[in-house]
N, CA, C and O atoms as a Tripos MOL2 file, in Angstrom:
@<TRIPOS>MOLECULE
protein
  296   295    74     0     0
PROTEIN
NO_CHARGES

@<TRIPOS>ATOM
      1 N         149.3950    0.5560  226.9390 N.3       1 UNK1
      2 CA        148.4860    1.6840  226.9540 C.3       1 UNK1
      3 C         147.0980    1.1940  227.3650 C.2       1 UNK1
      4 O         146.6030    0.1960  226.8410 O.2       1 UNK1
      5 N         146.4850    1.8940  228.2940 N.am      2 UNK2
      6 CA        145.1630    1.5110  228.7760 C.3       2 UNK2
      7 C         144.0820    1.9780  227.8170 C.2       2 UNK2
      8 O         144.1860    3.0370  227.2000 O.2       2 UNK2
      9 N         143.0470    1.1630  227.7090 N.am      3 UNK3
     10 CA        141.9200    1.5390  226.8660 C.3       3 UNK3
     11 C         141.1500    2.6620  227.5500 C.2       3 UNK3
     12 O         140.9760    2.6410  228.7680 O.2       3 UNK3
     13 N         140.6840    3.6510  226.7690 N.am      4 UNK4
     14 CA        139.9070    4.7280  227.3940 C.3       4 UNK4
     15 C         138.5760    4.2010  227.9080 C.2       4 UNK4
     16 O         137.9930    3.2910  227.3200 O.2       4 UNK4
     17 N         138.1020    4.7720  228.9990 N.am      5 UNK5
     18 CA        136.8120    4.3850  229.5590 C.3       5 UNK5
     19 C         135.7090    4.9070  228.6440 C.2       5 UNK5
     20 O         135.7460    6.0630  228.2220 O.2       5 UNK5
     21 N         134.7460    4.0720  228.3410 N.am      6 UNK6
     22 CA        133.6550    4.4410  227.4460 C.3       6 UNK6
     23 C         132.4480    4.9180  228.2460 C.2       6 UNK6
     24 O         132.2220    4.4810  229.3750 O.2       6 UNK6
     25 N         131.6870    5.8120  227.6500 N.am      7 UNK7
     26 CA        130.4610    6.3320  228.2460 C.3       7 UNK7
     27 C         129.3370    6.0970  227.2600 C.2       7 UNK7
     28 O         129.4790    6.3920  226.0740 O.2       7 UNK7
     29 N         128.2290    5.5750  227.7340 N.am      8 UNK8
     30 CA        127.0630    5.3460  226.8930 C.3       8 UNK8
     31 C         126.0430    6.4270  227.2150 C.2       8 UNK8
     32 O         125.8140    6.7470  228.3810 O.2       8 UNK8
     33 N         125.4270    6.9930  226.1660 N.am      9 UNK9
     34 CA        124.4930    8.0940  226.3590 C.3       9 UNK9
     35 C         123.4170    8.0160  225.2910 C.2       9 UNK9
     36 O         123.5300    7.2520  224.3330 O.2       9 UNK9
     37 N         122.3700    8.8180  225.4660 N.am     10 UNK10
     38 CA        121.3320    8.9220  224.4450 C.3      10 UNK10
     39 C         120.9900   10.3890  224.2740 C.2      10 UNK10
     40 O         121.2910   11.2110  225.1390 O.2      10 UNK10
     41 N         120.3610   10.7150  223.1570 N.am     11 UNK11
     42 CA        120.0390   12.1010  222.8630 C.3      11 UNK11
     43 C         118.8380   12.1540  221.9430 C.2      11 UNK11
     44 O         118.4200   11.1370  221.3870 O.2      11 UNK11
     45 N         118.2880   13.3380  221.7860 N.am     12 UNK12
     46 CA        117.1400   13.5590  220.9160 C.3      12 UNK12
     47 C         117.5370   14.5340  219.8300 C.2      12 UNK12
     48 O         118.2130   15.5280  220.0960 O.2      12 UNK12
     49 N         117.1120   14.2490  218.5820 N.am     13 UNK13
     50 CA        117.3720   15.1790  217.4930 C.3      13 UNK13
     51 C         116.2570   15.0420  216.4630 C.2      13 UNK13
     52 O         115.6080   13.9990  216.3800 O.2      13 UNK13
     53 N         116.0350   16.0940  215.6800 N.am     14 UNK14
     54 CA        115.0100   16.0160  214.6350 C.3      14 UNK14
     55 C         115.3340   14.9240  213.6180 C.2      14 UNK14
     56 O         116.5000   14.6510  213.3340 O.2      14 UNK14
     57 N         114.2810   14.3020  213.0730 N.am     15 UNK15
     58 CA        114.4590   13.2200  212.0950 C.3      15 UNK15
     59 C         115.3180   13.6410  210.9160 C.2      15 UNK15
     60 O         116.1540   12.8670  210.4480 O.2      15 UNK15
     61 N         115.1210   14.8660  210.4290 N.am     16 UNK16
     62 CA        115.8760   15.3400  209.2660 C.3      16 UNK16
     63 C         117.3730   15.3810  209.5730 C.2      16 UNK16
     64 O         118.1910   15.0340  208.7210 O.2      16 UNK16
     65 N         117.7280   15.7990  210.7670 N.am     17 UNK17
     66 CA        119.1460   15.8450  211.1440 C.3      17 UNK17
     67 C         119.6780   14.4330  211.3520 C.2      17 UNK17
     68 O         120.8290   14.1490  211.0180 O.2      17 UNK17
     69 N         118.8580   13.5520  211.8970 N.am     18 UNK18
     70 CA        119.2770   12.1640  212.0880 C.3      18 UNK18
     71 C         119.5290   11.4920  210.7390 C.2      18 UNK18
     72 O         120.4390   10.6730  210.6050 O.2      18 UNK18
     73 N         118.7100   11.8460  209.7380 N.am     19 UNK19
     74 CA        118.8820   11.2840  208.3980 C.3      19 UNK19
     75 C         120.2290   11.6790  207.7980 C.2      19 UNK19
     76 O         120.7730   10.9540  206.9640 O.2      19 UNK19
     77 N         120.7630   12.8070  208.2090 N.am     20 UNK20
     78 CA        122.0750   13.2440  207.7150 C.3      20 UNK20
     79 C         123.1560   12.2470  208.1400 C.2      20 UNK20
     80 O         124.1340   12.0430  207.4210 O.2      20 UNK20
     81 N         122.9770   11.6360  209.2970 N.am     21 UNK21
     82 CA        123.9480   10.6370  209.7440 C.3      21 UNK21
     83 C         124.0080    9.4830  208.7460 C.2      21 UNK21
     84 O         125.0920    9.0360  208.3710 O.2      21 UNK21
     85 N         122.8430    9.0050  208.3170 N.am     22 UNK22
     86 CA        122.8160    7.9160  207.3310 C.3      22 UNK22
     87 C         123.4450    8.3600  206.0080 C.2      22 UNK22
     88 O         124.1660    7.5920  205.3710 O.2      22 UNK22
     89 N         123.1720    9.5980  205.6000 N.am     23 UNK23
     90 CA        123.7620   10.1140  204.3570 C.3      23 UNK23
     91 C         125.2840   10.2030  204.4780 C.2      23 UNK23
     92 O         126.0030    9.8970  203.5270 O.2      23 UNK23
     93 N         125.7670   10.6170  205.6340 N.am     24 UNK24
     94 CA        127.2140   10.6990  205.8420 C.3      24 UNK24
     95 C         127.8430    9.3080  205.8730 C.2      24 UNK24
     96 O         128.9470    9.1150  205.3650 O.2      24 UNK24
     97 N         127.1520    8.3460  206.4620 N.am     25 UNK25
     98 CA        127.6430    6.9660  206.4600 C.3      25 UNK25
     99 C         127.7690    6.4620  205.0270 C.2      25 UNK25
    100 O         128.7510    5.8060  204.6800 O.2      25 UNK25
    101 N         126.7710    6.7690  204.1930 N.am     26 UNK26
    102 CA        126.8090    6.3440  202.7910 C.3      26 UNK26
    103 C         127.9570    7.0220  202.0510 C.2      26 UNK26
    104 O         128.6540    6.3800  201.2650 O.2      26 UNK26
    105 N         128.1580    8.3280  202.3010 N.am     27 UNK27
    106 CA        129.2620    9.0420  201.6520 C.3      27 UNK27
    107 C         130.6030    8.4580  202.0390 C.2      27 UNK27
    108 O         131.4840    8.2930  201.1960 O.2      27 UNK27
    109 N         130.7580    8.1440  203.3230 N.am     28 UNK28
    110 CA        132.0210    7.5670  203.7850 C.3      28 UNK28
    111 C         132.2630    6.2130  203.1270 C.2      28 UNK28
    112 O         133.3850    5.9040  202.7250 O.2      28 UNK28
    113 N         131.2110    5.4110  203.0200 N.am     29 UNK29
    114 CA        131.3390    4.1000  202.3790 C.3      29 UNK29
    115 C         131.7150    4.2580  200.9140 C.2      29 UNK29
    116 O         132.5840    3.5420  200.4170 O.2      29 UNK29
    117 N         131.0640    5.1970  200.2100 N.am     30 UNK30
    118 CA        131.4000    5.4410  198.8040 C.3      30 UNK30
    119 C         132.8390    5.9020  198.6430 C.2      30 UNK30
    120 O         133.4830    5.6080  197.6360 O.2      30 UNK30
    121 N         133.3380    6.6190  199.6300 N.am     31 UNK31
    122 CA        134.7170    7.1140  199.5760 C.3      31 UNK31
    123 C         135.7220    6.0430  199.9990 C.2      31 UNK31
    124 O         136.9280    6.2890  200.0240 O.2      31 UNK31
    125 N         135.2130    4.8510  200.3330 N.am     32 UNK32
    126 CA        136.1150    3.7600  200.6750 C.3      32 UNK32
    127 C         136.4470    3.6530  202.1460 C.2      32 UNK32
    128 O         137.3370    2.8910  202.5240 O.2      32 UNK32
    129 N         135.7490    4.4010  202.9840 N.am     33 UNK33
    130 CA        136.0070    4.3510  204.4280 C.3      33 UNK33
    131 C         134.6700    4.2650  205.1720 C.2      33 UNK33
    132 O         134.1630    5.2810  205.6470 O.2      33 UNK33
    133 N         134.0980    3.0610  205.2770 N.am     34 UNK34
    134 CA        132.8500    2.9360  206.0280 C.3      34 UNK34
    135 C         133.0040    3.5080  207.4360 C.2      34 UNK34
    136 O         134.0700    3.4070  208.0430 O.2      34 UNK34
    137 N         131.9340    4.1080  207.9470 N.am     35 UNK35
    138 CA        131.9840    4.7350  209.2670 C.3      35 UNK35
    139 C         130.7520    4.3520  210.0650 C.2      35 UNK35
    140 O         129.6630    4.1830  209.5160 O.2      35 UNK35
    141 N         130.9380    4.2200  211.3500 N.am     36 UNK36
    142 CA        129.8280    3.9700  212.2710 C.3      36 UNK36
    143 C         129.2550    5.3090  212.7130 C.2      36 UNK36
    144 O         129.9190    6.3430  212.6370 O.2      36 UNK36
    145 N         128.0130    5.2700  213.1750 N.am     37 UNK37
    146 CA        127.3620    6.4830  213.6700 C.3      37 UNK37
    147 C         128.2090    7.1410  214.7600 C.2      37 UNK37
    148 O         128.3910    8.3590  214.7540 O.2      37 UNK37
    149 N         128.7250    6.3460  215.6870 N.am     38 UNK38
    150 CA        129.5150    6.9220  216.7780 C.3      38 UNK38
    151 C         130.7810    7.5910  216.2600 C.2      38 UNK38
    152 O         131.2220    8.5950  216.8200 O.2      38 UNK38
    153 N         131.3740    7.0450  215.1920 N.am     39 UNK39
    154 CA        132.5680    7.6750  214.6170 C.3      39 UNK39
    155 C         132.2260    9.0390  214.0250 C.2      39 UNK39
    156 O         132.9820    9.9980  214.1820 O.2      39 UNK39
    157 N         131.0820    9.1220  213.3450 N.am     40 UNK40
    158 CA        130.6760   10.4050  212.7590 C.3      40 UNK40
    159 C         130.4110   11.4410  213.8420 C.2      40 UNK40
    160 O         130.8060   12.5990  213.7070 O.2      40 UNK40
    161 N         129.7490   11.0310  214.9100 N.am     41 UNK41
    162 CA        129.4760   11.9670  216.0070 C.3      41 UNK41
    163 C         130.7750   12.4060  216.6790 C.2      41 UNK41
    164 O         130.9390   13.5800  217.0120 O.2      41 UNK41
    165 N         131.6870   11.4740  216.8740 N.am     42 UNK42
    166 CA        132.9680   11.8270  217.4910 C.3      42 UNK42
    167 C         133.7800   12.7520  216.5940 C.2      42 UNK42
    168 O         134.4330   13.6750  217.0820 O.2      42 UNK42
    169 N         133.7440   12.5090  215.2670 N.am     43 UNK43
    170 CA        134.4620   13.3830  214.3320 C.3      43 UNK43
    171 C         133.8550   14.7870  214.3660 C.2      43 UNK43
    172 O         134.5790   15.7820  214.3380 O.2      43 UNK43
    173 N         132.5280   14.8610  214.4260 N.am     44 UNK44
    174 CA        131.8650   16.1660  214.5150 C.3      44 UNK44
    175 C         132.2600   16.9130  215.7760 C.2      44 UNK44
    176 O         132.4630   18.1270  215.7410 O.2      44 UNK44
    177 N         132.3690   16.2050  216.8810 N.am     45 UNK45
    178 CA        132.7830   16.8330  218.1430 C.3      45 UNK45
    179 C         134.2050   17.3630  218.0310 C.2      45 UNK45
    180 O         134.5020   18.4520  218.5220 O.2      45 UNK45
    181 N         135.0890   16.5990  217.3860 N.am     46 UNK46
    182 CA        136.4690   17.0770  217.1920 C.3      46 UNK46
    183 C         136.4910   18.3610  216.3650 C.2      46 UNK46
    184 O         137.2490   19.2840  216.6600 O.2      46 UNK46
    185 N         135.6490   18.4120  215.3250 N.am     47 UNK47
    186 CA        135.5870   19.6210  214.5020 C.3      47 UNK47
    187 C         135.0580   20.8070  215.3060 C.2      47 UNK47
    188 O         135.5850   21.9140  215.1960 O.2      47 UNK47
    189 N         134.0240   20.5820  216.1100 N.am     48 UNK48
    190 CA        133.4870   21.6560  216.9490 C.3      48 UNK48
    191 C         134.5120   22.1150  217.9840 C.2      48 UNK48
    192 O         134.6260   23.3050  218.2760 O.2      48 UNK48
    193 N         135.2450   21.1670  218.5270 N.am     49 UNK49
    194 CA        136.2600   21.4930  219.5310 C.3      49 UNK49
    195 C         137.3170   22.4480  218.9710 C.2      49 UNK49
    196 O         137.8620   23.2750  219.7020 O.2      49 UNK49
    197 N         137.6020   22.3290  217.6830 N.am     50 UNK50
    198 CA        138.6400   23.1440  217.0560 C.3      50 UNK50
    199 C         138.1670   24.5660  216.7290 C.2      50 UNK50
    200 O         138.9830   25.4280  216.4000 O.2      50 UNK50
    201 N         136.8640   24.8140  216.8160 N.am     51 UNK51
    202 CA        136.3410   26.1400  216.4810 C.3      51 UNK51
    203 C         136.6610   27.1580  217.5620 C.2      51 UNK51
    204 O         136.7120   26.8330  218.7490 O.2      51 UNK51
    205 N         136.8750   28.3870  217.1330 N.am     52 UNK52
    206 CA        136.9740   29.4890  218.0880 C.3      52 UNK52
    207 C         135.5940   29.7150  218.6910 C.2      52 UNK52
    208 O         134.5880   29.3350  218.0920 O.2      52 UNK52
    209 N         135.5340   30.3290  219.8660 N.am     53 UNK53
    210 CA        134.2680   30.5250  220.5780 C.3      53 UNK53
    211 C         133.1860   31.1870  219.7160 C.2      53 UNK53
    212 O         132.0450   30.7250  219.7350 O.2      53 UNK53
    213 N         133.4970   32.2520  218.9590 N.am     54 UNK54
    214 CA        132.4290   32.8670  218.1470 C.3      54 UNK54
    215 C         131.8610   31.9170  217.0950 C.2      54 UNK54
    216 O         130.6560   31.9280  216.8420 O.2      54 UNK54
    217 N         132.7070   31.1030  216.4840 N.am     55 UNK55
    218 CA        132.2400   30.1520  215.4780 C.3      55 UNK55
    219 C         131.4180   29.0390  216.1340 C.2      55 UNK55
    220 O         130.4410   28.5650  215.5550 O.2      55 UNK55
    221 N         131.8090   28.6270  217.3260 N.am     56 UNK56
    222 CA        131.0480   27.6160  218.0580 C.3      56 UNK56
    223 C         129.6550   28.1530  218.3920 C.2      56 UNK56
    224 O         128.6560   27.4600  218.2040 O.2      56 UNK56
    225 N         129.5970   29.3790  218.8840 N.am     57 UNK57
    226 CA        128.3090   29.9910  219.2190 C.3      57 UNK57
    227 C         127.4490   30.1290  217.9670 C.2      57 UNK57
    228 O         126.2420   29.8940  218.0210 O.2      57 UNK57
    229 N         128.0460   30.5010  216.8540 N.am     58 UNK58
    230 CA        127.3060   30.6280  215.6010 C.3      58 UNK58
    231 C         126.7310   29.2750  215.1810 C.2      58 UNK58
    232 O         125.5820   29.1960  214.7450 O.2      58 UNK58
    233 N         127.5220   28.2170  215.3100 N.am     59 UNK59
    234 CA        127.0440   26.8760  214.9660 C.3      59 UNK59
    235 C         125.8910   26.4660  215.8730 C.2      59 UNK59
    236 O         124.8970   25.9100  215.4050 O.2      59 UNK59
    237 N         126.0190   26.7370  217.1620 N.am     60 UNK60
    238 CA        124.9460   26.4000  218.1010 C.3      60 UNK60
    239 C         123.6900   27.2130  217.8320 C.2      60 UNK60
    240 O         122.5800   26.6840  217.8950 O.2      60 UNK60
    241 N         123.8600   28.4950  217.5350 N.am     61 UNK61
    242 CA        122.7130   29.3580  217.2660 C.3      61 UNK61
    243 C         121.9980   28.9840  215.9660 C.2      61 UNK61
    244 O         120.8370   29.3450  215.7770 O.2      61 UNK61
    245 N         122.6760   28.2670  215.0730 N.am     62 UNK62
    246 CA        122.0500   27.8830  213.8050 C.3      62 UNK62
    247 C         121.1010   26.6980  213.9650 C.2      62 UNK62
    248 O         120.3460   26.3760  213.0480 O.2      62 UNK62
    249 N         121.1390   26.0550  215.1210 N.am     63 UNK63
    250 CA        120.2730   24.9010  215.3610 C.3      63 UNK63
    251 C         118.8840   25.3470  215.8010 C.2      63 UNK63
    252 O         118.7590   26.2740  216.6020 O.2      63 UNK63
    253 N         117.8410   24.7010  215.2910 N.am     64 UNK64
    254 CA        116.5010   25.0130  215.7950 C.3      64 UNK64
    255 C         116.3490   24.4760  217.2130 C.2      64 UNK64
    256 O         116.9370   23.4500  217.5550 O.2      64 UNK64
    257 N         115.5710   25.1560  218.0280 N.am     65 UNK65
    258 CA        115.3130   24.6880  219.3960 C.3      65 UNK65
    259 C         114.4250   23.4480  219.3150 C.2      65 UNK65
    260 O         113.4970   23.3840  218.5090 O.2      65 UNK65
    261 N         114.7260   22.4670  220.1640 N.am     66 UNK66
    262 CA        113.8980   21.2610  220.2060 C.3      66 UNK66
    263 C         113.5540   20.9620  221.6590 C.2      66 UNK66
    264 O         114.2560   21.3700  222.5840 O.2      66 UNK66
    265 N         112.4660   20.2460  221.8290 N.am     67 UNK67
    266 CA        112.0830   19.7810  223.1520 C.3      67 UNK67
    267 C         112.8960   18.5370  223.4420 C.2      67 UNK67
    268 O         112.8870   17.5940  222.6510 O.2      67 UNK67
    269 N         113.5930   18.5210  224.5520 N.am     68 UNK68
    270 CA        114.4240   17.3700  224.8770 C.3      68 UNK68
    271 C         113.6040   16.3100  225.5920 C.2      68 UNK68
    272 O         112.4870   16.5750  226.0360 O.2      68 UNK68
    273 N         114.1470   15.1330  225.7000 N.am     69 UNK69
    274 CA        113.4680   14.0350  226.3600 C.3      69 UNK69
    275 C         113.0370   12.9900  225.3440 C.2      69 UNK69
    276 O         113.2500   13.1420  224.1410 O.2      69 UNK69
    277 N         112.4460   11.9610  225.8340 N.am     70 UNK70
    278 CA        112.0020   10.8640  224.9790 C.3      70 UNK70
    279 C         110.7340   11.2540  224.2420 C.2      70 UNK70
    280 O         109.8530   11.8970  224.8130 O.2      70 UNK70
    281 N         110.6350   10.8590  222.9460 N.am     71 UNK71
    282 CA        109.4040   11.1400  222.2030 C.3      71 UNK71
    283 C         108.2360   10.3380  222.7700 C.2      71 UNK71
    284 O         108.4330    9.2700  223.3490 O.2      71 UNK71
    285 N         107.0440   10.8460  222.6040 N.am     72 UNK72
    286 CA        105.8460   10.1500  223.0790 C.3      72 UNK72
    287 C         105.6740    8.8420  222.3270 C.2      72 UNK72
    288 O         105.9600    8.7660  221.1320 O.2      72 UNK72
    289 N         105.2130    7.8220  223.0160 N.am     73 UNK73
    290 CA        104.9610    6.5320  222.3660 C.3      73 UNK73
    291 C         103.6620    6.6310  221.5870 C.2      73 UNK73
    292 O         102.7070    7.2850  222.0060 O.2      73 UNK73
    293 N         103.6550    5.9670  220.4460 N.am     74 UNK74
    294 CA        102.3960    5.9750  219.7120 C.3      74 UNK74
    295 C         102.5840    6.0180  218.3000 C.2      74 UNK74
    296 O         101.6100    6.0290  217.5480 O.2      74 UNK74
@<TRIPOS>BOND
     1     1     2 1
     2     2     3 1
     3     3     4 2
     4     3     5 am
     5     5     6 1
     6     6     7 1
     7     7     8 2
     8     7     9 am
     9     9    10 1
    10    10    11 1
    11    11    12 2
    12    11    13 am
    13    13    14 1
    14    14    15 1
    15    15    16 2
    16    15    17 am
    17    17    18 1
    18    18    19 1
    19    19    20 2
    20    19    21 am
    21    21    22 1
    22    22    23 1
    23    23    24 2
    24    23    25 am
    25    25    26 1
    26    26    27 1
    27    27    28 2
    28    27    29 am
    29    29    30 1
    30    30    31 1
    31    31    32 2
    32    31    33 am
    33    33    34 1
    34    34    35 1
    35    35    36 2
    36    35    37 am
    37    37    38 1
    38    38    39 1
    39    39    40 2
    40    39    41 am
    41    41    42 1
    42    42    43 1
    43    43    44 2
    44    43    45 am
    45    45    46 1
    46    46    47 1
    47    47    48 2
    48    47    49 am
    49    49    50 1
    50    50    51 1
    51    51    52 2
    52    51    53 am
    53    53    54 1
    54    54    55 1
    55    55    56 2
    56    55    57 am
    57    57    58 1
    58    58    59 1
    59    59    60 2
    60    59    61 am
    61    61    62 1
    62    62    63 1
    63    63    64 2
    64    63    65 am
    65    65    66 1
    66    66    67 1
    67    67    68 2
    68    67    69 am
    69    69    70 1
    70    70    71 1
    71    71    72 2
    72    71    73 am
    73    73    74 1
    74    74    75 1
    75    75    76 2
    76    75    77 am
    77    77    78 1
    78    78    79 1
    79    79    80 2
    80    79    81 am
    81    81    82 1
    82    82    83 1
    83    83    84 2
    84    83    85 am
    85    85    86 1
    86    86    87 1
    87    87    88 2
    88    87    89 am
    89    89    90 1
    90    90    91 1
    91    91    92 2
    92    91    93 am
    93    93    94 1
    94    94    95 1
    95    95    96 2
    96    95    97 am
    97    97    98 1
    98    98    99 1
    99    99   100 2
   100    99   101 am
   101   101   102 1
   102   102   103 1
   103   103   104 2
   104   103   105 am
   105   105   106 1
   106   106   107 1
   107   107   108 2
   108   107   109 am
   109   109   110 1
   110   110   111 1
   111   111   112 2
   112   111   113 am
   113   113   114 1
   114   114   115 1
   115   115   116 2
   116   115   117 am
   117   117   118 1
   118   118   119 1
   119   119   120 2
   120   119   121 am
   121   121   122 1
   122   122   123 1
   123   123   124 2
   124   123   125 am
   125   125   126 1
   126   126   127 1
   127   127   128 2
   128   127   129 am
   129   129   130 1
   130   130   131 1
   131   131   132 2
   132   131   133 am
   133   133   134 1
   134   134   135 1
   135   135   136 2
   136   135   137 am
   137   137   138 1
   138   138   139 1
   139   139   140 2
   140   139   141 am
   141   141   142 1
   142   142   143 1
   143   143   144 2
   144   143   145 am
   145   145   146 1
   146   146   147 1
   147   147   148 2
   148   147   149 am
   149   149   150 1
   150   150   151 1
   151   151   152 2
   152   151   153 am
   153   153   154 1
   154   154   155 1
   155   155   156 2
   156   155   157 am
   157   157   158 1
   158   158   159 1
   159   159   160 2
   160   159   161 am
   161   161   162 1
   162   162   163 1
   163   163   164 2
   164   163   165 am
   165   165   166 1
   166   166   167 1
   167   167   168 2
   168   167   169 am
   169   169   170 1
   170   170   171 1
   171   171   172 2
   172   171   173 am
   173   173   174 1
   174   174   175 1
   175   175   176 2
   176   175   177 am
   177   177   178 1
   178   178   179 1
   179   179   180 2
   180   179   181 am
   181   181   182 1
   182   182   183 1
   183   183   184 2
   184   183   185 am
   185   185   186 1
   186   186   187 1
   187   187   188 2
   188   187   189 am
   189   189   190 1
   190   190   191 1
   191   191   192 2
   192   191   193 am
   193   193   194 1
   194   194   195 1
   195   195   196 2
   196   195   197 am
   197   197   198 1
   198   198   199 1
   199   199   200 2
   200   199   201 am
   201   201   202 1
   202   202   203 1
   203   203   204 2
   204   203   205 am
   205   205   206 1
   206   206   207 1
   207   207   208 2
   208   207   209 am
   209   209   210 1
   210   210   211 1
   211   211   212 2
   212   211   213 am
   213   213   214 1
   214   214   215 1
   215   215   216 2
   216   215   217 am
   217   217   218 1
   218   218   219 1
   219   219   220 2
   220   219   221 am
   221   221   222 1
   222   222   223 1
   223   223   224 2
   224   223   225 am
   225   225   226 1
   226   226   227 1
   227   227   228 2
   228   227   229 am
   229   229   230 1
   230   230   231 1
   231   231   232 2
   232   231   233 am
   233   233   234 1
   234   234   235 1
   235   235   236 2
   236   235   237 am
   237   237   238 1
   238   238   239 1
   239   239   240 2
   240   239   241 am
   241   241   242 1
   242   242   243 1
   243   243   244 2
   244   243   245 am
   245   245   246 1
   246   246   247 1
   247   247   248 2
   248   247   249 am
   249   249   250 1
   250   250   251 1
   251   251   252 2
   252   251   253 am
   253   253   254 1
   254   254   255 1
   255   255   256 2
   256   255   257 am
   257   257   258 1
   258   258   259 1
   259   259   260 2
   260   259   261 am
   261   261   262 1
   262   262   263 1
   263   263   264 2
   264   263   265 am
   265   265   266 1
   266   266   267 1
   267   267   268 2
   268   267   269 am
   269   269   270 1
   270   270   271 1
   271   271   272 2
   272   271   273 am
   273   273   274 1
   274   274   275 1
   275   275   276 2
   276   275   277 am
   277   277   278 1
   278   278   279 1
   279   279   280 2
   280   279   281 am
   281   281   282 1
   282   282   283 1
   283   283   284 2
   284   283   285 am
   285   285   286 1
   286   286   287 1
   287   287   288 2
   288   287   289 am
   289   289   290 1
   290   290   291 1
   291   291   292 2
   292   291   293 am
   293   293   294 1
   294   294   295 1
   295   295   296 2
@<TRIPOS>SUBSTRUCTURE
     1 UNK1         2 RESIDUE 1 A UNK
     2 UNK2         6 RESIDUE 1 A UNK
     3 UNK3        10 RESIDUE 1 A UNK
     4 UNK4        14 RESIDUE 1 A UNK
     5 UNK5        18 RESIDUE 1 A UNK
     6 UNK6        22 RESIDUE 1 A UNK
     7 UNK7        26 RESIDUE 1 A UNK
     8 UNK8        30 RESIDUE 1 A UNK
     9 UNK9        34 RESIDUE 1 A UNK
    10 UNK10       38 RESIDUE 1 A UNK
    11 UNK11       42 RESIDUE 1 A UNK
    12 UNK12       46 RESIDUE 1 A UNK
    13 UNK13       50 RESIDUE 1 A UNK
    14 UNK14       54 RESIDUE 1 A UNK
    15 UNK15       58 RESIDUE 1 A UNK
    16 UNK16       62 RESIDUE 1 A UNK
    17 UNK17       66 RESIDUE 1 A UNK
    18 UNK18       70 RESIDUE 1 A UNK
    19 UNK19       74 RESIDUE 1 A UNK
    20 UNK20       78 RESIDUE 1 A UNK
    21 UNK21       82 RESIDUE 1 A UNK
    22 UNK22       86 RESIDUE 1 A UNK
    23 UNK23       90 RESIDUE 1 A UNK
    24 UNK24       94 RESIDUE 1 A UNK
    25 UNK25       98 RESIDUE 1 A UNK
    26 UNK26      102 RESIDUE 1 A UNK
    27 UNK27      106 RESIDUE 1 A UNK
    28 UNK28      110 RESIDUE 1 A UNK
    29 UNK29      114 RESIDUE 1 A UNK
    30 UNK30      118 RESIDUE 1 A UNK
    31 UNK31      122 RESIDUE 1 A UNK
    32 UNK32      126 RESIDUE 1 A UNK
    33 UNK33      130 RESIDUE 1 A UNK
    34 UNK34      134 RESIDUE 1 A UNK
    35 UNK35      138 RESIDUE 1 A UNK
    36 UNK36      142 RESIDUE 1 A UNK
    37 UNK37      146 RESIDUE 1 A UNK
    38 UNK38      150 RESIDUE 1 A UNK
    39 UNK39      154 RESIDUE 1 A UNK
    40 UNK40      158 RESIDUE 1 A UNK
    41 UNK41      162 RESIDUE 1 A UNK
    42 UNK42      166 RESIDUE 1 A UNK
    43 UNK43      170 RESIDUE 1 A UNK
    44 UNK44      174 RESIDUE 1 A UNK
    45 UNK45      178 RESIDUE 1 A UNK
    46 UNK46      182 RESIDUE 1 A UNK
    47 UNK47      186 RESIDUE 1 A UNK
    48 UNK48      190 RESIDUE 1 A UNK
    49 UNK49      194 RESIDUE 1 A UNK
    50 UNK50      198 RESIDUE 1 A UNK
    51 UNK51      202 RESIDUE 1 A UNK
    52 UNK52      206 RESIDUE 1 A UNK
    53 UNK53      210 RESIDUE 1 A UNK
    54 UNK54      214 RESIDUE 1 A UNK
    55 UNK55      218 RESIDUE 1 A UNK
    56 UNK56      222 RESIDUE 1 A UNK
    57 UNK57      226 RESIDUE 1 A UNK
    58 UNK58      230 RESIDUE 1 A UNK
    59 UNK59      234 RESIDUE 1 A UNK
    60 UNK60      238 RESIDUE 1 A UNK
    61 UNK61      242 RESIDUE 1 A UNK
    62 UNK62      246 RESIDUE 1 A UNK
    63 UNK63      250 RESIDUE 1 A UNK
    64 UNK64      254 RESIDUE 1 A UNK
    65 UNK65      258 RESIDUE 1 A UNK
    66 UNK66      262 RESIDUE 1 A UNK
    67 UNK67      266 RESIDUE 1 A UNK
    68 UNK68      270 RESIDUE 1 A UNK
    69 UNK69      274 RESIDUE 1 A UNK
    70 UNK70      278 RESIDUE 1 A UNK
    71 UNK71      282 RESIDUE 1 A UNK
    72 UNK72      286 RESIDUE 1 A UNK
    73 UNK73      290 RESIDUE 1 A UNK
    74 UNK74      294 RESIDUE 1 A UNK
């Protein structure tokens, strides 16, 4: 079986939402299954993929709008 081709990417998100990743990593570790950030993001994508279109739109609409791009240095 061939290994899947990997893609490297970057993204912007609010600090509070990024902190949830660390909290989820801690929860997974406490539950006996340490997880990497990429695993949590991939698991979240699988969950979103399983949603019906109205539920997906509702999840997207629940997010605050953010300015994309790299944060200013300083």
